[in-house]
DRENPA-3360 file (N, C-alpha, C; in nm, 2 decimals, always signed):
BEGIN
1 = MSIDAIVA = -2.70/+15.02/+7.54/-2.57/+15.08/+7.59/-2.45/+15.03/+7.51 ~ -2.36/+15.12/+7.47/-2.24/+15.08/+7.40/-2.14/+15.01/+7.49 ~ -2.05/+14.94/+7.43/-1.94/+14.88/+7.51/-1.86/+14.99/+7.57 ~ -1.83/+15.11/+7.50/-1.76/+15.21/+7.56/-1.83/+15.27/+7.69 ~ -1.97/+15.28/+7.68/-2.04/+15.33/+7.80/-2.04/+15.22/+7.91 ~ -2.05/+15.10/+7.88/-2.04/+14.99/+7.98/-1.91/+15.01/+8.06 ~ -1.79/+15.02/+7.99/-1.67/+15.03/+8.05/-1.66/+15.16/+8.14 ~ -1.71/+15.26/+8.08/-1.70/+15.39/+8.15/-1.79/+15.40/+8.28;
9 = QKWSEEAL = -1.91/+15.34/+8.27/-2.01/+15.36/+8.37/-2.03/+15.24/+8.47 ~ -2.00/+15.12/+8.42/-2.03/+15.01/+8.51/-1.91/+14.96/+8.58 ~ -1.79/+14.97/+8.53/-1.68/+14.92/+8.59/-1.57/+15.04/+8.60 ~ -1.50/+15.03/+8.71/-1.39/+15.13/+8.73/-1.27/+15.06/+8.78 ~ -1.26/+14.93/+8.76/-1.15/+14.84/+8.81/-1.02/+14.90/+8.75 ~ -0.92/+14.92/+8.84/-0.78/+14.98/+8.79/-0.69/+14.86/+8.76 ~ -0.60/+14.87/+8.67/-0.51/+14.77/+8.65/-0.37/+14.81/+8.68 ~ -0.29/+14.72/+8.72/-0.15/+14.74/+8.76/-0.06/+14.72/+8.65;
17 = ILATQMTS = +0.02/+14.83/+8.62/+0.12/+14.82/+8.51/+0.26/+14.77/+8.57 ~ +0.30/+14.65/+8.52/+0.42/+14.61/+8.58/+0.54/+14.66/+8.51 ~ +0.57/+14.79/+8.54/+0.68/+14.86/+8.47/+0.77/+14.91/+8.60 ~ +0.91/+14.91/+8.57/+0.99/+14.96/+8.67/+1.00/+15.11/+8.68 ~ +0.95/+15.18/+8.58/+0.94/+15.32/+8.57/+0.83/+15.37/+8.47 ~ +0.78/+15.49/+8.50/+0.66/+15.53/+8.42/+0.70/+15.65/+8.33 ~ +0.82/+15.69/+8.33/+0.86/+15.80/+8.24/+1.02/+15.79/+8.23 ~ +1.07/+15.87/+8.15/+1.22/+15.88/+8.13/+1.28/+15.92/+8.26;
25 = KLRGTVQE = +1.38/+15.85/+8.30/+1.46/+15.89/+8.42/+1.58/+15.98/+8.39 ~ +1.62/+15.98/+8.27/+1.74/+16.05/+8.23/+1.72/+16.17/+8.13 ~ +1.60/+16.19/+8.08/+1.58/+16.30/+7.99/+1.62/+16.44/+8.04 ~ +1.59/+16.47/+8.17/+1.62/+16.59/+8.22/+1.76/+16.61/+8.27 ~ +1.84/+16.50/+8.26/+1.98/+16.51/+8.31/+2.08/+16.54/+8.20 ~ +2.03/+16.56/+8.07/+2.13/+16.59/+7.96/+2.08/+16.72/+7.89 ~ +2.17/+16.77/+7.81/+2.14/+16.89/+7.73/+2.03/+16.85/+7.62 ~ +1.92/+16.92/+7.62/+1.82/+16.89/+7.53/+1.79/+17.00/+7.44;
33 = VQVTGADI = +1.76/+16.97/+7.32/+1.72/+17.08/+7.22/+1.60/+17.03/+7.14 ~ +1.50/+17.12/+7.11/+1.39/+17.09/+7.02/+1.42/+17.13/+6.88 ~ +1.41/+17.03/+6.79/+1.44/+17.05/+6.65/+1.32/+17.04/+6.56 ~ +1.31/+17.13/+6.47/+1.21/+17.12/+6.37/+1.26/+17.14/+6.22 ~ +1.19/+17.06/+6.13/+1.23/+17.08/+6.00/+1.36/+17.01/+5.95 ~ +1.40/+16.91/+6.02/+1.52/+16.83/+5.99/+1.52/+16.70/+6.05 ~ +1.60/+16.60/+6.00/+1.61/+16.47/+6.06/+1.75/+16.45/+6.11 ~ +1.84/+16.55/+6.09/+1.97/+16.55/+6.16/+2.00/+16.69/+6.23;
41 = YNFITFDN = +2.06/+16.68/+6.34/+2.09/+16.80/+6.41/+2.23/+16.79/+6.45 ~ +2.31/+16.90/+6.44/+2.45/+16.92/+6.47/+2.46/+16.99/+6.60 ~ +2.51/+16.93/+6.71/+2.55/+16.99/+6.82/+2.69/+17.07/+6.80 ~ +2.70/+17.18/+6.83/+2.83/+17.26/+6.80/+2.90/+17.27/+6.94 ~ +3.03/+17.23/+6.94/+3.12/+17.23/+7.05/+3.25/+17.30/+7.02 ~ +3.31/+17.37/+7.12/+3.44/+17.43/+7.10/+3.53/+17.38/+7.21 ~ +3.66/+17.37/+7.18/+3.75/+17.32/+7.29/+3.79/+17.45/+7.37 ~ +3.83/+17.41/+7.50/+3.89/+17.52/+7.58/+4.03/+17.56/+7.53;
49 = STATVGKS = +4.06/+17.69/+7.56/+4.19/+17.74/+7.54/+4.23/+17.83/+7.65 ~ +4.36/+17.88/+7.64/+4.41/+17.96/+7.75/+4.44/+18.10/+7.70 ~ +4.40/+18.20/+7.79/+4.42/+18.34/+7.75/+4.56/+18.37/+7.76 ~ +4.61/+18.47/+7.68/+4.74/+18.52/+7.67/+4.76/+18.62/+7.78 ~ +4.86/+18.62/+7.85/+4.90/+18.71/+7.96/+4.98/+18.83/+7.91 ~ +4.93/+18.95/+7.92/+5.00/+19.07/+7.89/+5.06/+19.08/+7.75 ~ +5.10/+19.20/+7.72/+5.18/+19.24/+7.60/+5.25/+19.37/+7.62 ~ +5.36/+19.39/+7.55/+5.42/+19.53/+7.55/+5.34/+19.62/+7.47;
57 = RADAVTYN = +5.35/+19.75/+7.51/+5.26/+19.85/+7.47/+5.26/+19.86/+7.31 ~ +5.36/+19.84/+7.24/+5.36/+19.85/+7.09/+5.35/+19.72/+7.01 ~ +5.34/+19.62/+7.09/+5.34/+19.49/+7.03/+5.19/+19.46/+6.97 ~ +5.19/+19.39/+6.87/+5.06/+19.34/+6.80/+5.00/+19.24/+6.88 ~ +4.86/+19.23/+6.90/+4.79/+19.13/+6.97/+4.80/+19.00/+6.89 ~ +4.82/+18.89/+6.96/+4.83/+18.76/+6.90/+4.69/+18.70/+6.88 ~ +4.64/+18.67/+6.77/+4.51/+18.61/+6.74/+4.52/+18.46/+6.72 ~ +4.43/+18.39/+6.77/+4.42/+18.24/+6.76/+4.30/+18.21/+6.67;
65 = SQNPVKVP = +4.31/+18.09/+6.61/+4.19/+18.05/+6.53/+4.12/+17.95/+6.61 ~ +3.99/+17.94/+6.60/+3.92/+17.84/+6.67/+3.81/+17.78/+6.58 ~ +3.81/+17.66/+6.56/+3.71/+17.60/+6.47/+3.61/+17.52/+6.55 ~ +3.49/+17.53/+6.52/+3.38/+17.46/+6.59/+3.38/+17.31/+6.55 ~ +3.35/+17.23/+6.64/+3.33/+17.08/+6.60/+3.18/+17.04/+6.60 ~ +3.14/+16.99/+6.49/+3.00/+16.95/+6.47/+2.98/+16.80/+6.51 ~ +2.89/+16.78/+6.60/+2.86/+16.64/+6.65/+2.72/+16.61/+6.60 ~ +2.71/+16.53/+6.49/+2.58/+16.50/+6.43/+2.49/+16.41/+6.52;
73 = CQSQQIYS = +2.37/+16.43/+6.51/+2.27/+16.36/+6.58/+2.15/+16.32/+6.50 ~ +2.14/+16.19/+6.47/+2.04/+16.14/+6.37/+1.90/+16.11/+6.44 ~ +1.79/+16.15/+6.38/+1.67/+16.13/+6.42/+1.64/+15.98/+6.42 ~ +1.57/+15.93/+6.52/+1.53/+15.78/+6.53/+1.38/+15.79/+6.57 ~ +1.30/+15.70/+6.50/+1.16/+15.69/+6.55/+1.15/+15.58/+6.65 ~ +1.09/+15.61/+6.76/+1.05/+15.49/+6.86/+0.91/+15.51/+6.88 ~ +0.85/+15.38/+6.89/+0.70/+15.38/+6.90/+0.66/+15.26/+6.99 ~ +0.54/+15.26/+7.03/+0.47/+15.14/+7.10/+0.33/+15.15/+7.06;
81 = AFIIDNFD = +0.28/+15.04/+7.01/+0.14/+15.02/+6.96/+0.07/+14.90/+7.00 ~ -0.07/+14.91/+7.01/-0.15/+14.80/+7.06/-0.28/+14.80/+6.98 ~ -0.34/+14.69/+6.98/-0.48/+14.68/+6.93/-0.57/+14.62/+7.04 ~ -0.69/+14.68/+7.06/-0.77/+14.65/+7.17/-0.91/+14.61/+7.12 ~ -0.94/+14.48/+7.14/-1.07/+14.43/+7.10/-1.18/+14.48/+7.18 ~ -1.28/+14.53/+7.13/-1.39/+14.60/+7.21/-1.46/+14.50/+7.30 ~ -1.49/+14.38/+7.25/-1.56/+14.29/+7.33/-1.47/+14.23/+7.45 ~ -1.34/+14.22/+7.42/-1.25/+14.18/+7.52/-1.25/+14.28/+7.63;
89 = MARSRIDY = -1.25/+14.41/+7.60/-1.24/+14.52/+7.69/-1.36/+14.51/+7.78 ~ -1.48/+14.49/+7.72/-1.61/+14.48/+7.80/-1.60/+14.36/+7.90 ~ -1.55/+14.24/+7.85/-1.55/+14.13/+7.94/-1.44/+14.14/+8.05 ~ -1.35/+14.21/+8.03/-1.23/+14.22/+8.13/-1.25/+14.32/+8.25 ~ -1.35/+14.41/+8.22/-1.38/+14.52/+8.33/-1.27/+14.62/+8.33 ~ -1.19/+14.63/+8.22/-1.08/+14.73/+8.23/-1.10/+14.81/+8.10 ~ -1.08/+14.94/+8.12/-1.07/+15.03/+8.00/-0.93/+15.03/+7.95 ~ -0.90/+14.94/+7.85/-0.76/+14.92/+7.81/-0.70/+15.05/+7.75;
97 = RNVLTKKI = -0.79/+15.13/+7.69/-0.74/+15.26/+7.64/-0.67/+15.35/+7.74 ~ -0.72/+15.35/+7.85/-0.66/+15.43/+7.97/-0.53/+15.36/+8.01 ~ -0.54/+15.23/+8.03/-0.42/+15.16/+8.08/-0.30/+15.16/+7.99 ~ -0.33/+15.13/+7.86/-0.23/+15.12/+7.75/-0.17/+15.26/+7.72 ~ -0.25/+15.37/+7.74/-0.19/+15.50/+7.72/-0.07/+15.52/+7.82 ~ -0.09/+15.48/+7.94/+0.01/+15.48/+8.05/+0.12/+15.40/+8.01 ~ +0.09/+15.27/+7.96/+0.20/+15.18/+7.93/+0.29/+15.23/+7.81 ~ +0.22/+15.30/+7.72/+0.30/+15.35/+7.60/+0.39/+15.46/+7.64;
105 = LSDLGRQV = +0.34/+15.54/+7.73/+0.43/+15.65/+7.78/+0.55/+15.60/+7.86 ~ +0.53/+15.49/+7.94/+0.63/+15.42/+8.00/+0.74/+15.35/+7.90 ~ +0.68/+15.30/+7.80/+0.76/+15.23/+7.70/+0.86/+15.34/+7.63 ~ +0.80/+15.45/+7.59/+0.87/+15.55/+7.52/+0.98/+15.61/+7.61 ~ +0.94/+15.63/+7.73/+1.04/+15.69/+7.83/+1.15/+15.60/+7.85 ~ +1.14/+15.47/+7.87/+1.24/+15.38/+7.88/+1.34/+15.37/+7.76 ~ +1.27/+15.38/+7.64/+1.36/+15.37/+7.52/+1.43/+15.50/+7.50 ~ +1.38/+15.62/+7.54/+1.45/+15.74/+7.54/+1.59/+15.73/+7.62;
113 = DGIIISAM = +1.57/+15.67/+7.74/+1.68/+15.63/+7.83/+1.78/+15.55/+7.76 ~ +1.74/+15.44/+7.69/+1.83/+15.35/+7.63/+1.91/+15.42/+7.52 ~ +1.85/+15.52/+7.45/+1.93/+15.59/+7.35/+2.02/+15.68/+7.41 ~ +1.99/+15.74/+7.53/+2.09/+15.83/+7.59/+2.21/+15.75/+7.65 ~ +2.18/+15.63/+7.71/+2.29/+15.54/+7.76/+2.37/+15.50/+7.65 ~ +2.32/+15.46/+7.53/+2.40/+15.41/+7.42/+2.49/+15.53/+7.37 ~ +2.44/+15.66/+7.37/+2.53/+15.77/+7.34/+2.65/+15.78/+7.44 ~ +2.62/+15.76/+7.57/+2.72/+15.77/+7.67/+2.84/+15.66/+7.65;
121 = SGISGLQT = +2.79/+15.53/+7.63/+2.88/+15.42/+7.62/+2.96/+15.43/+7.48 ~ +2.90/+15.49/+7.38/+2.96/+15.50/+7.25/+3.06/+15.62/+7.23 ~ +3.06/+15.71/+7.32/+3.14/+15.83/+7.30/+3.29/+15.79/+7.29 ~ +3.36/+15.86/+7.19/+3.50/+15.83/+7.17/+3.58/+15.89/+7.30 ~ +3.68/+15.82/+7.35/+3.77/+15.87/+7.45/+3.70/+15.86/+7.59 ~ +3.60/+15.77/+7.61/+3.53/+15.76/+7.73/+3.64/+15.72/+7.84 ~ +3.64/+15.78/+7.95/+3.73/+15.74/+8.06/+3.68/+15.63/+8.14 ~ +3.76/+15.54/+8.17/+3.73/+15.42/+8.27/+3.80/+15.44/+8.40;
129 = VTLPTANT = +3.74/+15.45/+8.51/+3.80/+15.47/+8.63/+3.83/+15.34/+8.71 ~ +3.94/+15.32/+8.76/+3.98/+15.21/+8.84/+3.93/+15.24/+8.98 ~ +3.84/+15.17/+9.03/+3.79/+15.18/+9.16/+3.88/+15.14/+9.27 ~ +3.88/+15.21/+9.39/+3.98/+15.16/+9.49/+3.95/+15.02/+9.54 ~ +3.83/+14.98/+9.55/+3.80/+14.84/+9.58/+3.74/+14.78/+9.45 ~ +3.81/+14.69/+9.39/+3.77/+14.65/+9.26/+3.62/+14.61/+9.24 ~ +3.56/+14.67/+9.14/+3.43/+14.65/+9.10/+3.32/+14.68/+9.22 ~ +3.36/+14.78/+9.30/+3.27/+14.82/+9.41/+3.24/+14.97/+9.41;
137 = LNNAGMNA = +3.12/+15.00/+9.40/+3.08/+15.14/+9.40/+3.04/+15.18/+9.54 ~ +3.14/+15.19/+9.63/+3.11/+15.23/+9.76/+3.15/+15.39/+9.77 ~ +3.16/+15.44/+9.89/+3.19/+15.58/+9.91/+3.32/+15.62/+9.84 ~ +3.42/+15.54/+9.86/+3.54/+15.56/+9.80/+3.54/+15.56/+9.66 ~ +3.47/+15.47/+9.59/+3.45/+15.45/+9.46/+3.38/+15.57/+9.40 ~ +3.27/+15.62/+9.46/+3.21/+15.74/+9.42/+3.30/+15.86/+9.42 ~ +3.39/+15.87/+9.52/+3.48/+15.98/+9.53/+3.58/+15.97/+9.42 ~ +3.62/+15.85/+9.38/+3.72/+15.82/+9.27/+3.66/+15.88/+9.14;
145 = MAMALSAF = +3.53/+15.85/+9.12/+3.47/+15.89/+9.00/+3.45/+16.04/+8.99 ~ +3.42/+16.10/+9.11/+3.40/+16.25/+9.12/+3.54/+16.32/+9.09 ~ +3.64/+16.26/+9.14/+3.78/+16.33/+9.12/+3.82/+16.31/+8.98 ~ +3.77/+16.21/+8.91/+3.82/+16.19/+8.77/+3.75/+16.29/+8.68 ~ +3.63/+16.34/+8.72/+3.57/+16.46/+8.65/+3.64/+16.59/+8.69 ~ +3.67/+16.60/+8.81/+3.73/+16.72/+8.86/+3.86/+16.75/+8.80 ~ +3.94/+16.63/+8.77/+4.07/+16.65/+8.71/+4.06/+16.72/+8.58 ~ +3.94/+16.73/+8.51/+3.93/+16.80/+8.39/+3.85/+16.93/+8.41;
153 = DVENEDRY = +3.85/+16.97/+8.54/+3.78/+17.10/+8.57/+3.63/+17.10/+8.54 ~ +3.57/+16.98/+8.54/+3.42/+16.97/+8.50/+3.34/+17.04/+8.62 ~ +3.24/+17.11/+8.57/+3.16/+17.18/+8.67/+3.10/+17.09/+8.78 ~ +3.09/+17.14/+8.90/+3.03/+17.06/+9.01/+2.88/+17.05/+9.00 ~ +2.82/+17.15/+8.94/+2.68/+17.15/+8.93/+2.63/+17.05/+8.82 ~ +2.51/+17.00/+8.84/+2.45/+16.91/+8.75/+2.53/+16.78/+8.71 ~ +2.58/+16.73/+8.82/+2.65/+16.59/+8.80/+2.56/+16.48/+8.84 ~ +2.56/+16.38/+8.76/+2.47/+16.26/+8.79/+2.55/+16.13/+8.78;
161 = MVTHTGGM = +2.50/+16.04/+8.85/+2.55/+15.90/+8.85/+2.44/+15.81/+8.82 ~ +2.44/+15.74/+8.71/+2.35/+15.62/+8.68/+2.41/+15.49/+8.70 ~ +2.34/+15.42/+8.79/+2.39/+15.29/+8.84/+2.29/+15.18/+8.84 ~ +2.34/+15.06/+8.83/+2.25/+14.94/+8.84/+2.23/+14.91/+8.98 ~ +2.14/+14.81/+9.01/+2.11/+14.78/+9.15/+2.23/+14.75/+9.23 ~ +2.32/+14.68/+9.17/+2.45/+14.65/+9.25/+2.52/+14.76/+9.31 ~ +2.54/+14.87/+9.23/+2.60/+14.99/+9.27/+2.52/+15.05/+9.39 ~ +2.39/+15.05/+9.38/+2.31/+15.11/+9.49/+2.33/+15.03/+9.62;
169 = KHMATDST = +2.33/+14.89/+9.60/+2.36/+14.81/+9.72/+2.49/+14.84/+9.78 ~ +2.59/+14.86/+9.70/+2.73/+14.89/+9.76/+2.72/+15.02/+9.84 ~ +2.65/+15.12/+9.79/+2.64/+15.25/+9.86/+2.56/+15.23/+9.99 ~ +2.45/+15.17/+9.97/+2.36/+15.15/+10.09/+2.41/+15.08/+10.20 ~ +2.51/+14.99/+10.18/+2.57/+14.91/+10.28/+2.71/+14.95/+10.32 ~ +2.76/+15.06/+10.26/+2.88/+15.12/+10.30/+2.87/+15.19/+10.43 ~ +2.95/+15.16/+10.53/+2.94/+15.21/+10.67/+2.96/+15.35/+10.68 ~ +3.05/+15.41/+10.58/+3.08/+15.55/+10.58/+2.95/+15.63/+10.54;
177 = IANNFAIQ = +2.87/+15.58/+10.44/+2.75/+15.64/+10.40/+2.64/+15.62/+10.50 ~ +2.62/+15.49/+10.55/+2.51/+15.45/+10.63/+2.52/+15.53/+10.77 ~ +2.64/+15.55/+10.82/+2.67/+15.62/+10.95/+2.67/+15.77/+10.94 ~ +2.66/+15.83/+10.82/+2.66/+15.97/+10.80/+2.52/+16.03/+10.83 ~ +2.50/+16.10/+10.94/+2.37/+16.14/+10.99/+2.30/+16.23/+10.89 ~ +2.38/+16.30/+10.79/+2.32/+16.38/+10.70/+2.23/+16.31/+10.60 ~ +2.27/+16.18/+10.57/+2.20/+16.10/+10.48/+2.15/+15.97/+10.53 ~ +2.16/+15.95/+10.66/+2.13/+15.83/+10.73/+1.98/+15.79/+10.70;
185 = DQVVRKGY = +1.90/+15.89/+10.71/+1.75/+15.86/+10.71/+1.72/+15.79/+10.57 ~ +1.76/+15.85/+10.47/+1.73/+15.78/+10.34/+1.80/+15.64/+10.32 ~ +1.92/+15.63/+10.36/+1.99/+15.50/+10.35/+1.94/+15.40/+10.43 ~ +1.93/+15.42/+10.56/+1.90/+15.31/+10.66/+1.75/+15.29/+10.65 ~ +1.67/+15.39/+10.64/+1.53/+15.38/+10.65/+1.46/+15.35/+10.52 ~ +1.51/+15.42/+10.42/+1.45/+15.40/+10.28/+1.52/+15.30/+10.20 ~ +1.65/+15.28/+10.22/+1.73/+15.18/+10.15/+1.78/+15.23/+10.01 ~ +1.79/+15.36/+9.99/+1.87/+15.40/+9.87/+1.93/+15.54/+9.89;
193 = VTNIQGFN = +2.02/+15.58/+9.80/+2.10/+15.70/+9.81/+2.05/+15.79/+9.70 ~ +2.03/+15.92/+9.72/+1.99/+16.01/+9.61/+2.11/+16.10/+9.58 ~ +2.19/+16.14/+9.67/+2.30/+16.23/+9.65/+2.42/+16.20/+9.73 ~ +2.53/+16.18/+9.66/+2.65/+16.14/+9.72/+2.78/+16.19/+9.64 ~ +2.88/+16.25/+9.71/+3.00/+16.29/+9.65/+2.97/+16.38/+9.53 ~ +2.87/+16.47/+9.54/+2.84/+16.56/+9.43/+2.75/+16.51/+9.32 ~ +2.72/+16.38/+9.33/+2.63/+16.32/+9.22/+2.49/+16.30/+9.26 ~ +2.40/+16.34/+9.17/+2.26/+16.30/+9.19/+2.25/+16.15/+9.14;
201 = VIEHNYLP = +2.21/+16.06/+9.22/+2.22/+15.92/+9.19/+2.08/+15.87/+9.13 ~ +2.09/+15.80/+9.01/+1.98/+15.75/+8.95/+2.00/+15.60/+8.93 ~ +1.90/+15.51/+8.97/+1.92/+15.37/+8.94/+1.84/+15.33/+8.82 ~ +1.91/+15.25/+8.74/+1.85/+15.21/+8.61/+1.90/+15.07/+8.57 ~ +1.82/+14.99/+8.50/+1.85/+14.86/+8.46/+1.89/+14.85/+8.32 ~ +1.90/+14.96/+8.24/+1.93/+14.95/+8.11/+2.09/+14.95/+8.07 ~ +2.17/+14.95/+8.18/+2.31/+14.98/+8.16/+2.38/+14.86/+8.09 ~ +2.49/+14.89/+8.02/+2.56/+14.79/+7.94/+2.62/+14.68/+8.04;
209 = VPTAGQHK = +2.64/+14.56/+7.99/+2.70/+14.45/+8.06/+2.83/+14.42/+8.00 ~ +2.95/+14.48/+8.06/+3.08/+14.44/+8.00/+3.13/+14.30/+8.01 ~ +3.09/+14.24/+8.13/+3.11/+14.09/+8.14/+3.01/+14.04/+8.24 ~ +2.99/+13.91/+8.24/+2.89/+13.85/+8.32/+2.90/+13.89/+8.48 ~ +2.79/+13.93/+8.54/+2.80/+13.96/+8.67/+2.83/+14.10/+8.70 ~ +2.84/+14.18/+8.59/+2.88/+14.33/+8.61/+2.79/+14.41/+8.52 ~ +2.78/+14.54/+8.56/+2.72/+14.64/+8.48/+2.81/+14.76/+8.48 ~ +2.80/+14.84/+8.37/+2.88/+14.96/+8.36/+2.81/+15.07/+8.42;
217 = RFGYQKNS = +2.86/+15.16/+8.49/+2.81/+15.28/+8.56/+2.87/+15.40/+8.49 ~ +2.79/+15.51/+8.49/+2.84/+15.63/+8.43/+2.81/+15.75/+8.53 ~ +2.92/+15.83/+8.55/+2.91/+15.95/+8.62/+2.94/+16.06/+8.51 ~ +2.85/+16.15/+8.51/+2.86/+16.26/+8.40/+2.80/+16.39/+8.44 ~ +2.84/+16.49/+8.37/+2.78/+16.64/+8.38/+2.69/+16.65/+8.28 ~ +2.59/+16.74/+8.30/+2.47/+16.75/+8.20/+2.52/+16.77/+8.07 ~ +2.62/+16.86/+8.04/+2.65/+16.90/+7.91/+2.74/+16.79/+7.83 ~ +2.76/+16.67/+7.89/+2.83/+16.57/+7.82/+2.75/+16.50/+7.71;
225 = VGLAVFQD = +2.62/+16.50/+7.72/+2.54/+16.44/+7.62/+2.43/+16.53/+7.57 ~ +2.40/+16.53/+7.44/+2.30/+16.61/+7.38/+2.19/+16.51/+7.34 ~ +2.06/+16.56/+7.37/+1.94/+16.48/+7.33/+1.86/+16.59/+7.23 ~ +1.85/+16.54/+7.11/+1.77/+16.62/+7.01/+1.63/+16.55/+7.01 ~ +1.53/+16.64/+7.03/+1.39/+16.59/+7.02/+1.33/+16.65/+6.89 ~ +1.32/+16.57/+6.79/+1.27/+16.61/+6.66/+1.12/+16.61/+6.66 ~ +1.06/+16.53/+6.72/+0.91/+16.54/+6.75/+0.88/+16.47/+6.89 ~ +0.82/+16.54/+6.98/+0.79/+16.49/+7.10/+0.67/+16.39/+7.10;
233 = IQLKFDWV = +0.63/+16.33/+7.21/+0.54/+16.22/+7.21/+0.41/+16.25/+7.14 ~ +0.36/+16.17/+7.06/+0.24/+16.18/+6.99/+0.16/+16.05/+7.02 ~ +0.03/+16.07/+7.05/-0.06/+15.96/+7.07/-0.17/+15.96/+6.97 ~ -0.20/+15.84/+6.91/-0.30/+15.82/+6.81/-0.40/+15.71/+6.86 ~ -0.54/+15.74/+6.85/-0.64/+15.65/+6.87/-0.71/+15.64/+6.74 ~ -0.74/+15.51/+6.69/-0.82/+15.49/+6.57/-0.91/+15.37/+6.59 ~ -1.04/+15.40/+6.55/-1.14/+15.29/+6.56/-1.14/+15.21/+6.43 ~ -1.13/+15.08/+6.44/-1.13/+14.99/+6.32/-1.26/+14.91/+6.32;
241 = PQQLSWQI = -1.36/+14.96/+6.24/-1.48/+14.90/+6.24/-1.49/+14.75/+6.20 ~ -1.39/+14.72/+6.11/-1.39/+14.58/+6.05/-1.35/+14.48/+6.16 ~ -1.27/+14.53/+6.26/-1.23/+14.45/+6.37/-1.29/+14.47/+6.50 ~ -1.39/+14.57/+6.50/-1.45/+14.62/+6.63/-1.34/+14.63/+6.73 ~ -1.24/+14.70/+6.69/-1.12/+14.72/+6.78/-1.07/+14.86/+6.77 ~ -1.00/+14.90/+6.88/-0.93/+15.02/+6.88/-0.77/+15.00/+6.85 ~ -0.72/+15.08/+6.78/-0.57/+15.09/+6.76/-0.52/+15.21/+6.83 ~ -0.42/+15.18/+6.92/-0.36/+15.30/+6.99/-0.21/+15.28/+6.97;
249 = AGYMYVGA = -0.15/+15.40/+6.94/-0.01/+15.39/+6.92/+0.05/+15.53/+6.98 ~ +0.17/+15.52/+7.02/+0.25/+15.64/+7.07/+0.38/+15.63/+7.00 ~ +0.43/+15.75/+6.96/+0.56/+15.75/+6.89/+0.63/+15.89/+6.92 ~ +0.76/+15.89/+6.89/+0.83/+16.02/+6.89/+0.96/+16.00/+6.82 ~ +1.03/+16.11/+6.77/+1.15/+16.11/+6.70/+1.25/+16.18/+6.79 ~ +1.36/+16.11/+6.83/+1.47/+16.16/+6.91/+1.60/+16.10/+6.86 ~ +1.71/+16.16/+6.91/+1.84/+16.12/+6.89/+1.94/+16.17/+6.99 ~ +2.04/+16.11/+7.02/+2.13/+16.14/+7.13/+2.28/+16.13/+7.08;
257 = AGLDSSRI = +2.36/+16.22/+7.13/+2.50/+16.21/+7.09/+2.59/+16.24/+7.21 ~ +2.70/+16.18/+7.23/+2.80/+16.21/+7.32/+2.88/+16.33/+7.28 ~ +2.89/+16.44/+7.37/+2.95/+16.57/+7.32/+3.09/+16.59/+7.38 ~ +3.12/+16.54/+7.49/+3.24/+16.57/+7.56/+3.28/+16.46/+7.65 ~ +3.38/+16.38/+7.61/+3.43/+16.27/+7.68/+3.49/+16.30/+7.82 ~ +3.53/+16.43/+7.83/+3.60/+16.47/+7.96/+3.49/+16.49/+8.07 ~ +3.37/+16.50/+8.03/+3.26/+16.51/+8.12/+3.19/+16.38/+8.16 ~ +3.24/+16.27/+8.11/+3.18/+16.14/+8.14/+3.29/+16.05/+8.19;
265 = VSANVAD = +3.26/+15.97/+8.30/+3.35/+15.87/+8.34/+3.26/+15.74/+8.37 ~ +3.33/+15.63/+8.35/+3.26/+15.50/+8.37/+3.34/+15.41/+8.45 ~ +3.27/+15.31/+8.51/+3.34/+15.20/+8.58/+3.25/+15.08/+8.58 ~ +3.32/+14.96/+8.57/+3.25/+14.83/+8.58/+3.23/+14.79/+8.73 ~ +3.10/+14.77/+8.76/+3.07/+14.74/+8.90/+3.00/+14.61/+8.91 ~ +3.03/+14.53/+9.01/+2.97/+14.40/+9.03/+2.82/+14.41/+9.07 ~ +2.75/+14.32/+9.02/+2.60/+14.31/+9.06/+2.58/+14.26/+9.20;
% end
């Protein structure tokens, strides 16, 4: 009986992957395009303008020029790879191929989030909100960030807040939030907030550290960041007879760019 058959038939012990997430948390929260045949993609944006009110019957129409802005997005390869010794796999009672496939998908998803967050923090003209209570993301702080977006007439739909654990703690212990019966169940019983002040709340530990004991938070609308997927996730399995081992690798090509600084706000929040 081969080692593969031993693993498949004799043992079915499952392994625990010690990851905080198993896929990208942010990929569906930004504008995404699929790109083929290129390693640079230009997102095209236009500024808002104001329509002209009325004209006299014989007057000529006033025409304005409008030039598009190209925001380049460079392809980046991200990958995760492992080698699996066949004898070790048999001795361990774990089919590493199955376990590491899940781990690779987790690794790639987290790195996609890192690329998206880097695009947010690096956008020119990023707004920094002064929170009502310094470095505290409570209900009033969430409202301040929502109003900062609304000041630029940013759409109410598809707004997201990505926060570190400290911000979630501030919201979950805020009496205004905890005593609100519309969301009390999830805050008091489950210990987290999913929607508040128009934001869909996402907890993430990849956020920048502006100073010790703090993390940066981002409130944004979906069209503020573009994610270009040049090649989606690819998985490769190869048997290496010289090493009696499997090589397993996952990779993808992606890039992200900040598109509209008026649709993103940030705040430094204590952990």
